[in-house]
C-alpha positions as CSV (number, residue, x, y, z in Angstrom):
1,M,25.9,-22.4,1.3
2,E,26.5,-25.9,0.3
3,L,28.0,-28.3,2.8
4,K,29.1,-31.9,2.3
5,S,26.9,-33.5,5.0
6,P,23.2,-33.0,5.3
7,S,23.4,-33.5,9.0
8,K,25.6,-30.4,9.3
9,N,23.0,-28.4,7.4
10,I,20.4,-29.7,9.9
11,R,22.6,-28.7,12.8
12,I,23.1,-25.2,11.4
13,M,19.4,-24.7,11.0
14,G,18.9,-26.1,14.6
15,C,21.4,-23.6,16.0
16,A,19.7,-20.8,14.1
17,G,16.3,-21.8,15.4
18,V,17.5,-22.0,19.0
19,I,19.1,-18.5,18.7
20,A,16.1,-17.0,17.0
21,G,13.7,-18.5,19.5
22,A,15.7,-17.4,22.5
23,A,15.9,-13.9,21.0
24,I,12.2,-13.7,20.5
25,I,11.5,-14.9,24.1
26,A,14.1,-12.5,25.5
27,T,12.2,-9.5,24.2
28,N,9.6,-10.1,26.9
29,S,6.8,-10.1,24.4
30,E,3.5,-11.6,25.3
31,G,0.8,-13.5,23.5
32,F,1.3,-14.8,20.0
33,V,4.9,-13.5,19.6
34,H,6.0,-15.4,22.7
35,T,4.3,-18.6,21.6
36,F,5.9,-18.2,18.2
37,G,9.3,-17.8,19.9
38,V,8.8,-21.0,21.9
39,G,7.8,-22.8,18.8
40,I,10.9,-21.7,17.0
41,L,13.0,-22.6,20.0
42,A,11.5,-26.1,20.2
43,G,11.9,-26.7,16.5
44,G,15.5,-25.7,16.7
45,L,16.1,-28.1,19.5
46,V,14.5,-30.9,17.6
47,L,16.7,-30.1,14.6
48,L,19.8,-30.1,16.8
49,V,19.2,-33.6,18.1
50,L,17.8,-35.1,14.9
51,P,21.2,-36.0,13.4
52,F,22.1,-38.0,16.5
53,F,19.1,-40.3,16.0
54,G,20.0,-40.9,12.4
55,A,23.6,-41.6,13.1
56,S,22.8,-44.1,15.9
57,G,21.2,-46.5,13.4
58,R,24.2,-46.5,11.1
59,K,27.6,-48.3,11.5
């Protein structure tokens, strides 16, 4: 899937990370799997807000 704007690609990956992380956490798994889910969720949140920091420097 090719989109015009790289920031849209980053947002799509961020949404996918948040959804995947939340799904892994929702399975009530323990140990490594739960930690992995939290990592994916955190990474997804970072990717969601990353385009806002890049756009704030441009005019």
